[in-house]
PLY file of the C-alpha trace (Angstrom):
ply
format ascii 1.0
element vertex 220
property float x
property float y
property float z
element edge 219
property int vertex1
property int vertex2
end_header
114.75 112.84 82.78
116.34 111.39 85.91
114.14 108.82 87.60
113.85 108.90 91.37
115.67 106.08 93.12
112.99 104.33 95.14
113.15 101.90 98.05
110.59 99.21 98.82
109.95 97.36 102.06
108.43 93.88 101.69
107.07 91.89 104.61
106.07 88.28 104.01
108.72 87.47 101.40
108.74 83.74 102.21
105.05 83.22 101.39
103.47 82.29 98.07
102.64 85.83 96.91
105.56 87.44 98.73
108.09 85.11 97.13
106.96 86.01 93.63
106.78 89.68 94.54
110.33 89.67 95.88
111.58 88.35 92.54
109.80 91.16 90.71
111.04 93.85 93.06
114.62 92.66 92.59
114.50 91.99 88.86
112.51 95.01 87.69
114.09 98.49 87.59
111.55 100.47 89.64
113.46 100.14 92.96
117.15 100.62 93.61
116.85 98.99 97.05
114.53 96.31 98.43
114.31 95.69 102.16
112.62 92.62 103.61
111.59 91.90 107.18
112.07 88.24 108.11
112.21 86.10 111.22
115.44 84.57 109.87
117.70 85.24 106.89
116.68 83.60 103.63
119.20 82.04 101.26
119.24 84.79 98.66
121.92 87.24 97.68
121.23 90.23 95.44
122.89 93.66 95.24
119.54 95.43 95.75
118.46 93.26 98.70
118.75 94.15 102.38
117.49 91.56 104.84
116.44 92.68 108.32
115.76 89.98 110.90
113.05 91.38 113.16
110.98 90.61 116.21
107.49 91.27 114.85
106.16 91.88 118.35
108.44 94.92 118.59
108.39 96.51 115.13
108.95 99.93 116.70
112.58 98.92 117.22
113.11 99.00 113.45
111.72 102.45 112.78
114.73 103.50 110.69
113.90 100.84 108.11
110.54 102.44 107.37
112.22 105.33 105.57
111.03 103.90 102.24
108.74 104.86 99.37
106.40 101.85 99.29
105.51 99.17 101.83
104.25 95.78 100.61
102.57 93.52 103.18
102.08 89.89 102.15
101.66 88.48 105.65
99.08 85.76 106.12
98.63 82.44 107.85
95.88 79.99 108.81
94.38 79.31 112.21
95.67 75.73 112.01
99.25 76.81 111.29
99.16 79.65 113.82
97.86 77.29 116.50
95.07 79.47 117.86
92.73 82.30 116.95
94.83 84.67 119.01
98.03 83.74 117.19
96.26 84.01 113.83
94.96 87.46 114.70
98.46 88.58 115.61
99.84 87.70 112.15
96.85 88.82 110.09
95.71 91.86 112.06
98.24 93.18 114.56
101.35 93.00 112.39
99.84 94.45 109.17
98.26 97.28 111.15
101.51 98.04 112.98
103.34 98.12 109.65
100.81 100.54 108.22
101.04 102.84 111.23
104.81 102.99 110.99
104.66 103.47 107.23
102.51 106.53 107.80
104.71 107.81 110.60
107.76 107.68 108.32
106.05 109.17 105.29
105.76 106.18 102.95
103.88 106.96 99.75
102.01 103.67 99.40
100.87 100.77 101.54
99.91 97.65 99.62
98.55 94.58 101.41
97.01 91.20 100.69
93.85 90.22 102.57
91.17 87.90 101.19
87.94 87.79 99.27
85.06 87.93 101.74
86.90 90.24 104.13
84.18 91.72 106.33
84.47 92.91 109.91
80.87 91.80 110.49
81.35 88.32 109.05
80.24 85.28 111.06
83.50 83.61 110.00
86.47 84.52 112.16
88.95 84.44 109.27
86.94 86.87 107.14
86.15 88.99 110.19
89.83 89.53 111.01
90.63 90.36 107.39
87.83 92.92 107.34
88.93 94.44 110.63
92.50 95.01 109.48
91.24 96.61 106.26
89.01 98.97 108.24
91.78 99.98 110.62
94.34 100.56 107.87
91.85 102.59 105.84
91.26 104.89 108.81
94.95 105.83 109.03
94.62 108.24 106.10
97.73 107.06 104.34
98.26 108.82 101.00
97.70 105.63 99.00
96.33 102.27 100.17
95.92 99.28 97.86
94.14 96.17 99.14
94.31 92.92 97.18
91.54 90.42 97.89
92.31 87.12 96.17
90.18 84.02 96.51
91.94 80.64 96.54
95.63 81.11 95.79
97.24 78.69 93.35
100.94 77.86 93.21
103.65 75.87 94.94
104.00 76.52 98.65
106.87 75.57 100.90
104.32 74.50 103.51
101.51 71.96 103.36
97.91 73.19 103.57
95.64 70.13 103.20
92.44 72.18 103.08
93.76 74.32 100.26
95.07 71.27 98.42
91.57 69.80 98.36
90.14 73.09 97.11
92.76 73.28 94.39
91.59 69.91 93.09
88.18 71.40 92.31
89.48 74.82 91.28
88.82 74.19 87.55
85.14 73.67 88.39
85.06 76.82 90.54
86.61 78.78 87.69
84.03 77.42 85.28
80.97 78.38 87.34
82.25 81.61 88.92
81.19 84.10 86.27
79.78 87.62 86.22
79.53 89.09 89.71
80.89 85.80 91.08
84.13 86.05 89.11
85.91 87.55 92.11
85.72 84.09 93.74
87.77 82.48 90.98
91.11 80.93 92.05
94.16 82.94 91.06
97.85 82.18 90.76
99.98 83.69 93.50
102.34 85.06 90.85
99.41 86.96 89.28
98.65 88.64 92.59
102.32 89.52 92.96
102.42 90.95 89.45
99.35 93.07 90.21
100.93 94.38 93.41
104.10 95.34 91.60
102.18 97.01 88.77
99.91 98.99 91.10
102.92 99.91 93.19
104.16 101.96 90.24
100.90 103.90 89.85
100.27 107.39 91.18
96.72 106.64 92.35
95.85 108.23 95.68
93.26 107.14 98.23
91.95 103.64 98.99
91.66 101.01 96.27
90.49 97.38 96.42
91.31 94.76 93.80
89.53 91.49 93.04
90.23 88.75 90.49
89.53 90.68 87.31
91.25 93.88 88.45
94.36 91.89 89.39
94.57 90.35 85.93
94.27 93.64 84.06
97.65 94.48 82.53
0 1
1 2
2 3
3 4
4 5
5 6
6 7
7 8
8 9
9 10
10 11
11 12
12 13
13 14
14 15
15 16
16 17
17 18
18 19
19 20
20 21
21 22
22 23
23 24
24 25
25 26
26 27
27 28
28 29
29 30
30 31
31 32
32 33
33 34
34 35
35 36
36 37
37 38
38 39
39 40
40 41
41 42
42 43
43 44
44 45
45 46
46 47
47 48
48 49
49 50
50 51
51 52
52 53
53 54
54 55
55 56
56 57
57 58
58 59
59 60
60 61
61 62
62 63
63 64
64 65
65 66
66 67
67 68
68 69
69 70
70 71
71 72
72 73
73 74
74 75
75 76
76 77
77 78
78 79
79 80
80 81
81 82
82 83
83 84
84 85
85 86
86 87
87 88
88 89
89 90
90 91
91 92
92 93
93 94
94 95
95 96
96 97
97 98
98 99
99 100
100 101
101 102
102 103
103 104
104 105
105 106
106 107
107 108
108 109
109 110
110 111
111 112
112 113
113 114
114 115
115 116
116 117
117 118
118 119
119 120
120 121
121 122
122 123
123 124
124 125
125 126
126 127
127 128
128 129
129 130
130 131
131 132
132 133
133 134
134 135
135 136
136 137
137 138
138 139
139 140
140 141
141 142
142 143
143 144
144 145
145 146
146 147
147 148
148 149
149 150
150 151
151 152
152 153
153 154
154 155
155 156
156 157
157 158
158 159
159 160
160 161
161 162
162 163
163 164
164 165
165 166
166 167
167 168
168 169
169 170
170 171
171 172
172 173
173 174
174 175
175 176
176 177
177 178
178 179
179 180
180 181
181 182
182 183
183 184
184 185
185 186
186 187
187 188
188 189
189 190
190 191
191 192
192 193
193 194
194 195
195 196
196 197
197 198
198 199
199 200
200 201
201 202
202 203
203 204
204 205
205 206
206 207
207 208
208 209
209 210
210 211
211 212
212 213
213 214
214 215
215 216
216 217
217 218
218 219
């Protein structure tokens, strides 16, 4: 049997989850080509890799690069790093939604994105509210297959400093100990585990909308 040669588009390859996912996409045999959207070229050379430097405010200019099988969105920031609520919303709502719309327009089979545990458009917390809003909007696009990954605290080495997360990581063993049963979805998880789950689910044939929490992401 001849396997179909598939192409993946990854956005957010320089982040914690995206960095691990990029390694998997390049090293594993499922895709013959891997495209990444970046603000600037990264120092990585691989025969399967195609880097596209983009202006995220004008993604429509790169429509030809959406002729892919699967789109992986690992975009995410913090309000502090973004500088304002408006800038945060642009990265965590506007860009992922624009990517999903163009994925549908070009006939992509799957759209896989990372949001956060607690995502709820009616949340009193702005961060969770934005995450919930982007989930709702993407789900309404009627893409063939949507996979939403909702991790709690992400563990792993980041290229950037996030003091708030660093403090939370210090107490993560305690959180893991007490977060059991229905609370297990709040357990911290390694970024590489989320990436592995995204890659694994990306190879499934499941249709419709699917949401993954801690335990579902660890299932092999």
